[in-house]
C-alpha positions, -999 to +999 in steps of 0.1 A: +399+690-733+393+712-704+421+712-674+400+695-648+391+665-672+431+663-681+443+662-650+421+631-642+443+607-665+472+593-657+506+606-673+523+575-673+530+547-652+562+536-629+576+503-613+571+496-577+607+500-569+609+534-590+581+543-570+596+536-540+630+550-549+613+583-560+593+585-525+622+577-506+645+603-523+619+630-517+613+619-483+650+624-476+651+659-495+623+675-481+618+682-442+587+670-428+577+650-458+582+617-438+560+634-407+531+640-432+532+607-448+534+589-412+501+611-402+480+609-435+489+576-450+485+540-449+509+514-467+505+504-506+494+468-513+514+449-536+510+461-571+539+459-602+529+494-613+514+527-600+501+560-620+522+588-620+501+622-629+512+657-641+514+683-608+483+704-616+498+737-600+506+764-626+541+766-638+553+734-618+570+709-641+568+682-615+549+647-615+528+632-587+538+600-573+519+578-548+529+576-513+502+558-498+468+555-490+451+584-476+440+574-438+407+591-439+394+593-478+392+568-503+423+582-521+457+579-532+482+604-515+503+617-542+539+640-538+550+663-563+585+661-573+586+697-588+589+728-577+558+732-558+566+704-533+529+700-527+509+666-519+473+661-533+446+631-530+442+615-566 
């Protein structure tokens, strides 16, 4: 499987409380992340579980957690909990 195809599939899933706690912790740890999420996302709807993906950044061991819906695009806005600390659209 090529890396592009492999990155399209979720790695695992997490419950809504786990997702919310992880995003809350990342917002508390990373300066400017709260402002980014406010400017670039809309709130999520009610779901019991959310997908989690492996970060595509080389050498980053992180996972991508859903933080909201992208404001201008039909996509999920995700945040890496790893060393790269990047955001992505999924």
